[in-house]
C-alpha positions as CSV (number, residue, x, y, z in Angstrom):
1,M,7.6,12.6,3.6
2,S,6.3,13.3,7.5
3,R,3.9,15.5,8.1
4,N,6.3,16.9,11.1
5,G,8.2,18.1,8.2
6,T,7.5,21.9,6.5
7,A,4.8,23.3,4.9
8,L,4.0,21.8,1.3
9,L,1.5,24.7,1.2
10,T,1.3,28.0,2.6
11,V,-1.8,30.0,2.0
12,D,-1.0,33.8,2.9
13,G,-4.0,36.5,3.3
14,L,-6.0,35.2,0.6
15,V,-8.6,37.6,-1.0
16,K,-11.4,36.9,-3.3
17,R,-13.6,39.2,-4.7
18,F,-16.4,38.7,-7.0
19,G,-17.9,42.3,-7.6
20,G,-18.9,43.8,-4.6
21,F,-19.2,40.4,-2.4
22,L,-15.9,39.4,-0.8
23,A,-15.4,35.4,-1.0
24,L,-12.2,35.0,0.6
25,D,-10.8,38.1,3.3
26,G,-7.6,37.3,3.9
27,L,-7.8,33.8,4.7
28,S,-4.1,32.4,6.2
29,F,-3.2,28.3,6.6
30,S,-0.9,26.1,6.1
31,V,-1.2,21.9,5.2
32,K,2.0,19.5,5.3
33,A,2.8,16.4,3.4
34,G,0.6,13.8,4.8
35,E,-1.5,15.3,6.7
36,I,-4.9,15.7,5.8
37,L,-6.5,19.1,6.5
38,G,-10.7,19.7,7.0
39,L,-11.5,23.3,5.9
40,V,-15.5,23.5,7.2
41,G,-18.0,26.4,7.7
42,P,-21.7,27.4,6.6
43,N,-22.8,27.9,3.5
44,G,-21.6,30.6,1.6
45,S,-18.2,30.8,4.1
46,G,-16.0,30.6,1.5
47,K,-14.4,26.9,0.9
48,T,-15.5,26.0,-2.2
49,T,-14.0,29.2,-3.1
50,C,-10.7,28.8,-1.3
51,I,-10.1,25.6,-3.5
52,N,-11.2,26.8,-6.7
53,V,-8.6,29.6,-6.4
54,I,-6.1,27.3,-4.7
55,S,-6.5,25.2,-8.1
56,G,-6.5,27.8,-10.4
57,L,-9.7,27.8,-11.5
58,Y,-10.2,31.9,-10.0
59,R,-6.6,34.1,-10.1
60,P,-6.3,35.4,-6.4
61,D,-7.3,39.2,-6.3
62,D,-4.9,39.7,-3.3
63,G,-2.7,37.2,-1.1
64,A,0.0,34.6,-1.7
65,I,-0.6,31.0,-2.5
66,Y,2.8,28.9,-2.2
67,F,3.2,25.3,-3.1
68,E,6.9,23.9,-1.7
69,G,7.7,27.5,-1.8
70,R,6.8,28.5,-5.0
71,S,4.3,31.2,-5.8
72,I,1.6,29.6,-7.8
73,G,-1.3,32.1,-7.3
74,G,-3.1,32.6,-10.6
75,L,-1.2,30.3,-12.3
76,P,-3.4,28.1,-14.7
77,S,-4.9,24.7,-13.8
78,H,-2.9,22.5,-16.1
79,R,0.0,23.8,-15.0
80,L,-0.4,23.6,-11.7
81,A,-1.5,19.7,-12.3
82,H,2.0,19.7,-13.7
83,A,3.3,20.7,-10.5
84,G,1.6,18.3,-8.2
85,I,-1.8,19.9,-7.7
86,N,-5.0,17.9,-8.7
87,R,-8.5,18.3,-7.4
88,T,-12.1,16.6,-7.6
89,F,-15.4,18.6,-7.6
90,Q,-18.7,18.7,-5.9
91,V,-20.1,16.9,-9.1
92,P,-18.2,14.9,-10.6
93,R,-17.1,15.9,-14.5
94,P,-15.9,12.8,-16.1
95,F,-15.8,12.3,-19.7
96,L,-19.5,10.7,-19.9
97,T,-19.1,8.8,-23.3
98,L,-15.9,7.5,-22.9
99,T,-14.9,4.5,-20.7
100,V,-14.1,4.6,-16.9
101,R,-10.7,3.6,-18.6
102,Q,-10.2,5.9,-20.8
103,N,-10.8,8.7,-18.7
104,V,-8.1,7.6,-16.5
105,E,-5.7,7.5,-19.5
106,I,-6.5,11.2,-20.4
107,A,-5.6,11.9,-16.9
108,I,-2.5,10.3,-17.1
109,A,-1.6,11.7,-20.1
110,Y,-2.2,15.2,-18.9
111,G,0.2,14.5,-15.4
112,R,3.5,14.3,-14.0
113,D,4.1,10.8,-14.9
114,R,3.2,9.6,-18.2
115,D,4.3,5.6,-17.1
116,R,1.6,5.6,-14.8
117,E,-0.8,2.0,-15.2
118,P,-4.5,2.8,-15.5
119,E,-5.0,-0.6,-14.0
120,A,-3.2,0.2,-11.1
121,L,-5.7,3.2,-9.9
122,L,-8.6,1.5,-11.0
123,S,-7.9,-1.5,-8.4
124,A,-7.4,0.6,-6.0
125,L,-10.5,2.2,-6.3
126,D,-12.6,-0.8,-7.2
127,L,-13.3,0.2,-10.1
128,V,-12.0,-2.7,-12.3
129,A,-15.1,-4.4,-13.1
130,F,-16.0,-0.9,-14.5
131,A,-12.7,-0.4,-16.6
132,D,-14.8,-0.6,-20.0
133,Q,-18.1,0.9,-19.6
134,P,-18.7,4.1,-20.4
135,A,-18.8,6.6,-17.3
136,G,-22.2,8.0,-17.8
137,Q,-23.9,4.7,-16.8
138,L,-21.9,4.6,-13.3
139,N,-23.7,5.5,-10.3
140,S,-23.3,8.9,-8.6
141,A,-21.1,6.7,-5.8
142,R,-18.9,5.4,-8.3
143,Q,-18.9,8.6,-10.5
144,K,-17.3,10.3,-7.1
145,L,-14.6,7.6,-7.0
146,L,-14.0,7.7,-11.0
147,D,-13.0,11.6,-10.1
148,L,-10.9,10.9,-7.3
149,A,-9.0,8.2,-10.0
150,R,-8.4,11.1,-12.4
151,A,-7.1,13.6,-9.9
152,L,-4.4,10.9,-8.6
153,A,-4.0,10.1,-12.2
154,T,-2.1,13.1,-12.8
155,G,0.3,12.3,-9.5
156,P,-0.4,14.4,-7.2
157,R,0.8,15.6,-4.0
158,L,-1.5,18.0,-2.9
159,L,-5.2,16.8,-3.5
160,L,-7.7,19.0,-3.2
161,I,-11.2,16.8,-2.2
162,D,-14.6,19.1,-2.5
163,E,-17.7,17.0,-0.7
164,L,-16.2,14.2,-2.0
165,A,-18.2,12.2,0.3
166,A,-21.8,14.5,0.0
167,G,-24.3,11.7,-1.2
168,L,-22.8,8.2,0.1
169,N,-24.3,5.8,2.3
170,P,-22.4,4.3,5.3
171,I,-20.6,1.9,3.8
172,E,-19.5,3.9,1.2
173,L,-18.5,6.6,3.6
174,E,-16.3,4.4,5.3
175,H,-14.2,3.1,1.6
176,I,-13.5,6.9,1.1
177,A,-12.2,7.7,4.6
178,G,-10.1,4.6,4.3
179,K,-9.1,5.4,0.7
180,L,-8.0,9.0,2.0
181,Q,-5.9,7.6,4.7
182,E,-4.5,5.5,2.4
183,L,-3.1,8.5,0.7
184,A,-2.0,10.7,3.4
185,R,-0.2,7.9,4.6
186,S,1.6,7.8,1.4
187,G,3.0,11.2,2.0
188,I,-0.1,13.3,-0.1
189,A,-1.2,16.5,1.9
190,L,-5.4,17.0,1.2
191,L,-7.3,19.1,1.7
192,V,-11.0,18.3,2.2
193,V,-14.0,20.3,2.2
194,E,-16.5,18.6,3.8
195,H,-20.6,19.7,5.5
196,L,-20.6,16.0,6.6
197,M,-18.2,16.5,10.1
198,G,-18.3,12.7,11.3
199,F,-16.6,12.0,8.2
200,I,-14.4,15.0,8.6
201,D,-14.1,14.0,12.3
202,H,-13.3,10.3,11.0
203,I,-10.6,11.6,8.7
204,T,-9.1,14.9,9.3
205,D,-5.3,15.4,11.6
206,R,-7.5,19.3,12.0
207,V,-9.8,21.6,10.6
208,I,-9.9,25.2,10.0
209,V,-13.1,26.7,10.3
210,I,-14.4,29.8,8.2
211,N,-17.3,32.4,8.0
212,A,-17.6,35.3,5.7
213,G,-14.4,33.8,4.2
214,K,-12.2,34.5,7.3
215,E,-10.4,31.5,9.8
216,I,-12.6,31.6,13.3
217,F,-11.0,28.2,14.5
218,E,-7.9,26.0,14.0
219,G,-7.6,22.7,15.8
220,K,-9.2,19.7,16.7
221,L,-12.9,19.0,15.4
222,A,-14.5,18.1,18.7
223,D,-12.1,21.3,20.1
224,A,-13.9,23.3,17.4
225,A,-17.7,22.1,18.8
226,K,-16.7,23.4,22.4
227,N,-16.1,27.5,21.0
228,A,-18.3,29.9,21.7
229,R,-17.7,31.6,18.1
230,V,-18.1,28.1,16.2
231,V,-21.2,27.4,17.8
232,E,-22.8,30.9,17.1
233,V,-21.6,30.7,13.5
234,F,-23.2,27.3,13.4
235,L,-26.5,27.7,15.6
236,G,-26.8,31.1,15.5
237,D,-27.3,32.8,18.5
238,E,-30.8,35.0,18.9
239,N,-29.1,37.6,21.7
240,A,-26.2,38.8,18.9
241,A,-26.4,41.9,17.4
């Protein structure tokens, strides 16, 4: 599948409220197969809320979400996983007392392809040596790799990545970046939320910058850094009203 094709995911006028707080205010964008789209913005701008709505943790209050042309807004996470959408979390949530292999096997059982081999996923993410260890014994970087392995075990065509790079050292960052780029080359679409701009610049085809739940920029990250509105949002403007 080519990133030059039609959109795999389309978000159209997405709205999410928490009481009187408007977390997403008419957000719209699309992602193509094989594309890595970065979703960036200051703290509280709505990035993780967006992923939570797309992945079925929250129901949208308005707007629409289309996956392969089919409306999916409000579907629960387990149905989305079977449809081909999965995600990672800011803080990994493995079954701590189960082994690394068992964590992946459970994810395969709930995915679209129950014939997938856990060893192939563990090998691809350099986790074979830890396969028989309880997940709770892994360090934070390997727990993030396991979180990614569990998401991939369900056979996603769209992968939502929520701050996977946070807390990793430069060598680990380069390793993760390479893995995500390999996934994109295989045809998987990736929507990546991340605060590390160097990492985002390295892996993304383009970025959406959001503030207060609205898009304020779409394009290359290098161009975003030259956009006056983006600079004001990230750095502030003492002359702004």
